[in-house]
N, C-alpha and C positions, 0 to 999 in steps of 0.2 A: 453225596451233602454235597457243596462247593467247601476250598479248603476244609472237606474233613484230611486228619492225618492217617495218612500208608504206614504201619509201622514196620517196620525190618524184620524179620525173626527170622533169628540162628537155630543153623539144619544141625552141626557136625558142630563138633566145639574137645579139640585135644591138644597133647601136647607132647612132646616127644625130649624125658630128659636129656638122654646123652648119644645126640645123633650122629650116623654113623659115614665113618667117610668118606667113603662113594658117596651116597645125597649132598653133603658138605660143600663136597665138588662143586659137583652136577647147577648147585642149588647156586653159587657160588660167595657160600658164607667163610667171612673170616674168623681166624686161629681160637679168637671170644666165645662168638658166635658157637653152642654147646651141645643150647639148651635151644628147643622149637614150641611153638604158640601154634596149632592150626584151625583156621572157622572158615568157615563156608555160612553163606548169609543169602536170604533173597531179592537181597536189595543192595546192590555194587555201590554206586557211591552214596551209598549213606554207609555202608565199612571201610570206605577208604575217605572218609570223615574221621571215624570210630577207630583205624588204627594209628591216624595225624594222631588223636586225642590221646591214643595209647602210648606215643615217642616223650608227650609231654607228663604224664605221669608214674614212669618208671622207666627205665636205662633200656629201651629194647629199640631193632630197631626194623623197619617193616622190608624184607630180606625175599619176600614176591608179591605182587597182591597181580591179580588179573578176573576178569570180567568172561565171563562165558558164554558163548554165539547164542542170539536167537534171545536171551534172557529167562530169567527160573523157567517160562509156560511153555519150554523147548529144554529142562533139562536133562543130565547122562543121567543121569539118577536122584530118589529119592533125598540125598544128602548135600546132593549138590547146590541147586540152587542158583545164584546167578551170577558168584563172585566169588572167588575163595583167596584169600590173607592169612602170608606165615609172621609171626613176627620173631624175634630171634636174642637172646639174651647171653648169660655168663650162666646163666644158673638157672630151674625151673623156678624158684621163687619170683627171681622178678619176670620171669613168663608171667605168672599169676598176676602178679599182678599188672603188669601190662594187658591181658584180656581181658582181664574185672572193669579196671576201665574203659576198652573199650564197649564189651557188654549194659552200659552204665550210658553208655555216653548212646547207646542206638535206641538204645531203652526211654531212656529224659529228652535225647536233642536233633540226632539224628534221620527225620523225619518227611520220605518225598508228601502229597498234599495230593487232593484230587481238585484237581479244575473244572469240572462238572459237576452236575448235579447226578449222574449213570456213573459216577466214577469210575471210566473211562479213563480217564486222560489226565496221568500221572507226573507229577514238577518237584525240579527239588532246589526249592528258592531259597537255598541255606547261604548263616553268614557265621563264619568264624572268625570269635574276635581278637583272635592272638594264636597263628597254626604253629604247627609242634614241629620237627625234624624233618617230617616224610611229606607232608604237601610243599614245606619250602619249599626243602631239594627238586620236587613235581615242577614247579612252579619259577623254582630262579629264585629265589630270593632269602630273606634273610630272618630265618623260627620265630614268632611274636608279632609280624606283618597282619594285618586285619585282612582277611579274604572274603570275596564272594564267590558260594560255588556254585552256578545256577546251568542245570540242565532239568534240558524238558527234549519231545518231540521232536525233529529235526525242524520246520516252519515255524513251532511254536517259541523255539531252541535259538535256532536263525531272528526272528523279532526282536526277540526278550531282549536278548544280547544287546542288539542296533539300539533299543533303549535306555537300556543299560548304560552303556557305556554316554548316553549322547547326555543324558541327565544328573550326571558328581564323572565328578574330577576321577577316573578310577584308570586304570592299565590292564587290556587282557594278556595275564599270564601268559595261558595253556587254551588252547579250541580242539575243542573236539569234534570234529567236521562231520556230518552225519554220507554215512553210517557208521556209529559206531558196531564193536560187535553185541550189544543190543539193539538196534536202531536208534542211543537219545542220540543228540546230538548240546552244545552246550562251554563254559567256559573257567576259567577261574581269574577270577578279575580282582585288584588288590589298589589299595588303595588309603585314606586315612577309614578312622570305623563309620567317622556321618557316612563317608562317601560311599563305600560299601553297603551300608544302610540302605540311601538311598537307589544305589543302581538294582539290591534285587526288590525296592518296591518296584521298580519300574519294569523290570522281570516280570517279576506276581502280576503285574496289573495287564497289562503285554496280553500274557497269556492267557487271563483271564477270559481278556477280552476276541482273543481267538478264538478258545468252547467257548462264547455266545454268539459270536458276527464270526465264522470262518471264513462268509463270502465276501467281508468286506471289502469295495475299493477306493484311489485311491486316485486322483482328487478332486472327485467331484463332493463337494459340500455337503450331501447328504449324507455319505455315508463313510467316510474317511475319517481313520482310525486315531486310535486312540493318543498314537508316535507321533502317526506325520504332523499331528492335531499339537501335538507339544514338540516338535523342533518346530516351527514360525512360530511359534511363543517364547523362542527360545531368541531364533532369532533374530524376535526384536518386531515384527508385524502391531500392531495396533497397542500399542504398551500403555496408552490412555482408555481402551477394553477392555470392563471386568463380566467377564463370560458369566451368565445367571449359574452356572455349578464346576462345582470345586472337592476333585479327589481330595483328604486330607493329609494323609496321610503323604502323597507327593509334590503337591499343590499344583496337580496339572488344573486348567482349566478348562471346558468344556461345556459347547451350546446347549448339548442335548443331555439329558443323564441316562449313562448305563444300564442294561438291565442285571445288570449281578449287583449292583450295587446300593444301596435305602442311604436317608437318612440317621446319620447321630446325631445334630440338630437341626439343619437348616440345606439347604440350598448348596451354602458356600462350606458345606462338613460331614462330604459322602465317604459310608467306608462297606465292605464288603458285609454282603447278605451274611455270611458269616463270623464277621467282628463280634469280641466277646464282650462289648458291649450289648451285641443283638440280639446276642444266647438270651444276655439276660435279661433280658424285654420281653421277648417272648418266652421262655420259660416262668416270667410274673407273671404275663395272664393266664397261660393254666393252670397257673396259681390258682388266679382268682373265680375261672373256670370252674373248676374242679369245690373253692368253696358254694360258691352259688349250687351245686350238688346233691352237698351236704346241706342242705338249708333246706331244700325242698325236701330230700327226704325225712329231714330231722322236722317239717312243717306238717309231713303225708300219716309221720310217729307221734304227734301229740304233744312232743316235746317242743311247741313256739316260745321255752327260754333259751332251748341253745339256739334256735334259728338266729333269735334278738342279744348273745353272744358272737357269732362269726356276723352280725353285720357291724362287728366293733374290728374282727378280723380285715372284711373287708375295703372297711375305711381305712387301716391303716396299709393295708398292702396298695393300693391307689394313691396316699398319699405320697408309700415311695417313691412311688412311677415317675413321680410330679416331683417327686426332690430330684434324681438322678435323673434327666432332663434337663430342669430350671437349674441346678443348683444353688436348689433348696437344703437348710438345713434338714438333715434325716428324722425322722421323726420316731418317739420311743411307744410299742405294744403298750394298748392299755386293753384287756380283755373283760368282761364282766366286771367290768370296776377297780381290778388286780392291774397293780401294776409288773412291769414285765421283771424284776429283784423277786414283787411276791409271785409270782407265777412261776417261778423257777423254784421259791420254797414250796408252794404246793407240788411241784409236779415232785420232787424226792420224798412229799411226807402224804401220799393218797391214801394210806389204810388211818394218821395220824388227823387229815383233816376230811375225810371226809368219807372214811370208811370201806372204804375198795382197795385191795393189793394190786400189788403188780398182775399190769394186764398185755394176755395176748390174744388181741385180738382175733376172732374168729365167726362166718356167718351165723352161726346160733345166735349168734347177740341181733340180727337186727342191722336191718340196708341203714340208721345215719352212723351206730358205733361202724361199718367196714367205711363208707364216705369220711365219716373226721379221721380210719385209719392211715384214709390216702394222703386226706391235704396234711398230714400230721410225714405223714413220709415222703411224702415234694418241697412241705416244707426246707425238709435236711438236702431233696436237690436242690432248689434254688440258693440254698445258703452255702454248697458247691462253687456252680455256680458263677455265683455272689463271688468266688473267690479267687476264680480264675478269674473275671473279666476284669475284679478292682487289684489285685494283687497285688499287682505293682505298678508300672504308672499309668498313669490313665486320666481318665478326665475329673476325678472322685478328689477331692483331700481329703488328707489322712484320719482330719477326724471324720468325716461323712464317711469315709469305710469302715472304719470302725465300727462304728453304730449302723452304720448296719447290715453289718456278720450280726453282731452281737441281737440287735435287733433279730433276727430270725435265728438266731439260735436259741430265744425266747421266746417266740411266736409256736413254736415245734414244743417247746414246755407247753405253753398257754393251749394248742392245742389234744396234748396229751390229758391237761387236765379238762373239758369239754368231755374225750371220750371215758375218762374212769368217770366223770360226774353221768353222762350215760349209760355206760354200764348201770349206778347205780340205780337208777332210773328202770331198768328193764330187769335188772335181777326183784328191788320191789318190787311193782308192778307181777311179775312169775310170782312170786310170792303169797301177796294178795288176791291172784284169781285160783290159783290151785289152795289157799286157804277157804273160801268158801264163801257166801254169805254170813254176814256175821249175826251170834246169834238170834238177838236186840230186835233183829229181820223175818230170823226163822220163819217164824208160823204166821205169817203176811202173805196174802194171795200174791 
């Protein structure tokens, strides 16, 4: 999937509390470098960025960091991966702090991304707001300098760096010409934080465009690439002309819509199809489909009132979709006449209000309960997707974001209430069937 994270894996992790003198000599260690931390990883650039983070979190130095030839697919052993890094400090506790910071960064931030649906084209459009001592020394800048760490396969990196350098006031402090040890290429760009972020976006857009249209030829106007069009726009051609399409992040003006992009709102706000808000809309659409499936199951089992209550759920989801796209105030879920807070209270007191205890759905409860449970579970998933999409800076106001997240939290409560009600109906129907005909009708033909 496009822009799917490719997370690095740590393969080997060890410490040497007191390094041998001969090894210290050949590694070029300083006298105070008595303890070492060694780490191998499946992704070299991710580890280099994480090692830099370690120098900001602890008094450690990166004394060795080297990529292996041909990448992790051709590693020398199962623990080799693509790269080895060594941290050094005065004692094991400091080294341990550095390694922990390195591991946290690998898990949370230092990722390659897929540029194509097949996941075969990986690239690293990484922004470091404030570099540590390691990458500062590599780039010849002061610690604390903002940096764009941009890596991709050779043609993608070359085109991407060109676009990045044109889009903002940045300088390339290191150029990794192809072929590197891992056959990738790239560079380290510095400038203001806003500038390096713009450079990384331009790099990313160029790599994505190459993945979609690898054989575009310039300067033919019907097939010219994004970077050429952008370069002409900066040169001032057609300053009074407003192109039909515009990429939201970079402001890049286009006459045709790239296949890898879609509308956030309109033609002037194109975003990658993997954009968090687009992922949210897709999840919301799928949740509505699950609700319709549950309604079909309820009608088939004779639970018309449950189907009617699901109409309320469907109405709420469609109102949420409109509010997110159009900027309207987010609605509050009302299901079966109950408000969000009443539903929350009901879901935590099902025995008191419905004479049904904690429900663990199983197949014997019938298709309606199973489908309702699927809706409930996916409500939780949509809530997580919404938190990822709108948890930081987004087009939603903070009030609308909070109402959205709160609403989905309460919606899962509402569906659980419907699950319990339906379980009660199923149980009552089975008890009635098991008891047989009533005594008053036993003698009737």
